[in-house]
KOLKOLVEX-917450 format. One record per residue (C-alpha): residue in three letters; x negated, y negated, z. Coordinates in steps of 0.05 Angstrom, whole numbers, padded with zeros to 5 digits, always signed. Layout:
N
ALAXYZ
...
END
This chain:
310
MET-03590-01907-03493
LYS-03513-01897-03474
PHE-03463-01939-03517
SER-03421-01986-03485
LYS-03364-01940-03502
PRO-03354-01872-03536
GLN-03356-01868-03608
SER-03335-01812-03656
LEU-03374-01770-03703
LYS-03338-01805-03763
THR-03356-01871-03739
ILE-03429-01856-03729
ALA-03433-01820-03801
THR-03397-01880-03836
LEU-03453-01929-03805
ILE-03505-01892-03831
ASN-03471-01865-03892
CYS-03485-01795-03884
GLU-03452-01722-03887
TYR-03434-01691-03824
VAL-03410-01621-03789
GLY-03363-01626-03738
ALA-03289-01655-03721
ASP-03280-01727-03740
ASP-03266-01747-03666
PHE-03324-01711-03638
GLN-03350-01756-03582
VAL-03418-01789-03585
LEU-03438-01825-03516
GLY-03507-01852-03538
MET-03579-01830-03571
ASN-03643-01807-03544
GLU-03712-01784-03559
ILE-03718-01711-03549
HIS-03756-01712-03483
VAL-03697-01751-03448
VAL-03636-01728-03489
GLN-03576-01715-03453
ASN-03502-01684-03466
GLY-03472-01730-03518
ASP-03532-01758-03546
ILE-03555-01763-03611
VAL-03625-01735-03627
PHE-03662-01741-03691
VAL-03708-01689-03726
ASP-03745-01697-03793
HIS-03796-01646-03789
PRO-03784-01566-03796
LYS-03835-01554-03738
TYR-03784-01583-03688
TYR-03717-01566-03718
ASP-03706-01506-03670
LYS-03723-01550-03613
ALA-03677-01605-03633
LEU-03624-01558-03643
ALA-03630-01519-03579
SER-03643-01585-03537
LYS-03587-01621-03494
ALA-03566-01665-03550
THR-03498-01653-03577
ILE-03511-01689-03638
VAL-03567-01670-03686
LEU-03592-01722-03737
ILE-03630-01675-03787
ASN-03654-01676-03858
LYS-03638-01604-03874
LYS-03563-01567-03877
VAL-03568-01515-03824
ASP-03522-01474-03780
CYS-03491-01518-03728
PRO-03498-01486-03664
GLU-03435-01477-03622
GLY-03405-01534-03583
LYS-03448-01584-03624
ALA-03444-01630-03688
LEU-03494-01648-03741
LEU-03504-01713-03782
ILE-03536-01691-03847
SER-03587-01752-03870
ASP-03639-01755-03925
ASP-03679-01797-03876
PRO-03668-01786-03802
PHE-03719-01833-03777
ARG-03689-01891-03822
ASP-03620-01879-03800
PHE-03638-01871-03723
ASN-03666-01943-03733
LYS-03599-01964-03764
LEU-03559-01939-03705
SER-03614-01973-03655
VAL-03605-02039-03697
HIS-03527-02033-03694
PHE-03517-02016-03616
ARG-03572-02055-03589
PRO-03584-02118-03640
PHE-03643-02167-03624
GLU-03614-02225-03586
ARG-03651-02291-03599
ALA-03666-02326-03534
THR-03636-02397-03520
SER-03673-02412-03460
THR-03738-02400-03420
VAL-03691-02365-03371
ALA-03636-02329-03400
ILE-03562-02350-03373
SER-03547-02277-03372
ALA-03610-02263-03328
GLU-03591-02244-03255
ILE-03643-02269-03204
GLY-03639-02244-03135
GLU-03639-02287-03067
ASP-03706-02322-03052
THR-03742-02299-03112
ILE-03787-02350-03140
ILE-03798-02360-03220
GLN-03863-02399-03230
PRO-03866-02450-03293
ASN-03873-02426-03359
ALA-03849-02351-03342
PHE-03801-02324-03388
ILE-03740-02284-03375
GLY-03700-02252-03427
ASN-03630-02236-03438
ASN-03596-02187-03388
VAL-03657-02183-03345
LYS-03642-02162-03275
ILE-03694-02184-03213
GLY-03681-02169-03143
LYS-03689-02204-03080
ASN-03758-02237-03052
CYS-03795-02228-03116
LEU-03852-02270-03147
ILE-03857-02280-03216
HIS-03922-02318-03232
ALA-03929-02372-03291
ASN-03933-02342-03363
VAL-03901-02276-03345
CYS-03860-02251-03399
LEU-03797-02207-03384
TYR-03767-02182-03450
ASP-03691-02165-03453
ASN-03655-02115-03405
CYS-03720-02107-03359
VAL-03696-02087-03289
ILE-03741-02112-03231
GLY-03727-02086-03157
ASP-03739-02120-03093
ASN-03804-02151-03062
VAL-03839-02145-03131
ILE-03904-02190-03153
ILE-03917-02197-03226
HIS-03982-02237-03238
SER-03998-02287-03295
GLY-04002-02263-03366
SER-03961-02195-03358
VAL-03918-02170-03408
LEU-03859-02124-03393
GLY-03812-02095-03448
GLY-03856-02096-03512
ASP-03841-02051-03567
ALA-03866-01975-03567
PHE-03929-01960-03605
TYR-03893-01913-03653
TYR-03891-01912-03728
LYS-03879-01862-03780
ASN-03933-01857-03841
ARG-03900-01866-03910
PRO-03936-01876-03971
GLU-03921-01948-03974
GLY-03943-01960-03901
PHE-03927-01951-03830
ASP-03855-01951-03812
LYS-03843-01971-03743
LEU-03786-01939-03699
ILE-03749-01991-03669
SER-03747-01991-03591
CYS-03682-02005-03553
GLY-03701-01981-03484
ARG-03717-02014-03419
VAL-03774-02029-03369
VAL-03752-02006-03293
ILE-03792-02033-03240
GLU-03773-02007-03169
ASP-03785-02045-03104
ASN-03851-02061-03070
VAL-03886-02055-03137
GLU-03946-02105-03155
ILE-03968-02116-03224
GLY-04032-02149-03240
ALA-04050-02204-03286
LEU-04051-02188-03366
CYS-04015-02118-03357
THR-03969-02094-03413
ILE-03914-02049-03397
ASP-03877-02024-03461
LYS-03798-02007-03460
GLY-03775-01939-03478
VAL-03755-01921-03546
THR-03689-01904-03524
GLY-03695-01889-03451
ASP-03741-01923-03396
THR-03807-01938-03376
THR-03808-01934-03303
ILE-03852-01948-03243
ARG-03831-01924-03173
LYS-03828-01960-03106
GLY-03896-01984-03079
THR-03943-01968-03137
LYS-03994-02021-03148
LEU-04027-02038-03216
ASP-04091-02076-03221
ASN-04105-02126-03281
GLN-04105-02107-03348
VAL-04065-02044-03342
HIS-04029-02015-03405
VAL-03970-01969-03392
GLY-03936-01935-03458
HIS-03869-01928-03473
ASP-03819-01874-03435
THR-03880-01864-03384
VAL-03855-01853-03313
ILE-03902-01872-03252
GLY-03888-01843-03189
GLU-03887-01873-03118
LYS-03947-01906-03087
CYS-03992-01899-03139
LEU-04057-01939-03149
ILE-04080-01959-03219
ALA-04142-01995-03231
SER-04158-02045-03282
GLN-04168-02028-03355
THR-04130-01960-03346
GLY-04092-01940-03416
ILE-04035-01897-03400
ALA-04002-01870-03467
GLY-03926-01855-03482
CYS-03886-01803-03445
VAL-03935-01790-03390
ILE-03907-01766-03326
ILE-03949-01792-03262
GLU-03928-01765-03197
ASP-03931-01794-03129
GLU-03986-01823-03094
VAL-04037-01809-03154
THR-04098-01855-03167
LEU-04128-01873-03228
TRP-04195-01913-03224
GLY-04218-01956-03273
GLN-04218-01952-03350
VAL-04183-01883-03350
GLY-04148-01866-03413
THR-04092-01810-03423
ASN-04064-01775-03477
SER-03991-01774-03490
GLY-03941-01727-03462
ILE-03981-01702-03402
THR-03970-01698-03331
ILE-04015-01719-03269
GLY-04001-01681-03206
LYS-03984-01710-03139
LYS-04041-01741-03102
ALA-04088-01728-03158
VAL-04145-01777-03164
ILE-04177-01790-03233
MET-04245-01821-03229
GLY-04268-01881-03271
GLN-04277-01874-03346
THR-04243-01804-03348
GLY-04206-01784-03408
VAL-04144-01745-03385
THR-04137-01697-03448
LYS-04086-01650-03412
SER-04040-01643-03355
VAL-04074-01629-03288
ALA-04049-01606-03223
GLY-04042-01652-03160
GLY-04088-01653-03096
LYS-04150-01654-03136
SER-04206-01700-03161
TYR-04223-01701-03235
PHE-04277-01730-03274
GLY-04305-01735-03348
THR-04280-01729-03418
PRO-04256-01671-03430
ILE-04229-01673-03361
GLU-04252-01625-03308
GLU-04249-01618-03231
SER-04299-01673-03209
ARG-04342-01629-03165
GLU-04351-01582-03223
LYS-04369-01638-03273
LEU-04419-01664-03231
LYS-04453-01601-03224
GLN-04455-01600-03299
LEU-04491-01666-03301
ALA-04539-01641-03250
TYR-04559-01584-03294
VAL-04564-01620-03356
LYS-04616-01666-03322
LYS-04657-01600-03307
ILE-04663-01581-03384
PRO-04725-01620-03395
PHE-04757-01590-03344
ILE-04736-01522-03360
LEU-04760-01530-03438
LYS-04830-01557-03406
LYS-04836-01492-03365
LEU-04816-01452-03429
GLU-04875-01485-03466
GLU-04927-01469-03417
END
């Protein structure tokens, strides 16, 4: 997430009441998670396992819970609870805006787009030309919809990320302030749920088609001309390259990549990244031809055991 205007390091430190290392006027342009962080952004880290990764990332400002040597050209925000303070910044720079109408006054709706009754269009939503938004669709604030997009009834775009920190008193929610971006010629079936990014974008690229009851987790990027069948669950921070097919009831781990033109057969658990141009099946996932051979061998076990007993 980029701020509407550059901020100073001192201003940010004052907002969260923490120490800092760097010049008072050190420029801060935004805030992001580590997988999408850019120059000028704040990234937070609160576990020693990830200190080095955060300090070496593209982030220019590191919100951290330990006093460490500051890398050259960067700044530090020293906090006793970076998770909490990252949330404070999210709330400050992108506060929740209460809806005052079913279609927000600030929404931009393109020519020849049809909004069916009972659809909700939130603040600052942008919808392109020649779209069809069916009844009871919900587009949360800041969603961006391209041209020639169809969204069927009951789908919700822009819900919060499923992201929590386990504390002794319960689960602490990481506040989502990202967006959902849907490019041109996408169709989204009924009762789909597409979560917004924590600070970045959850993106579905041109020409992709989603069946009914598909879930897409936060910050996932789905490429062009993909086909995703019913009851598929895609976790957060997944990259699905162009022309991938996911058949029914596929589930994925977070943070993986599915290569271009891969085909994932029904009920497969995509537990790791897989190369493109191949067909996959099973849990744990394997190339489908090899997996089907294994299943055929398993069927022969009773016959083999019987032979051994003779």
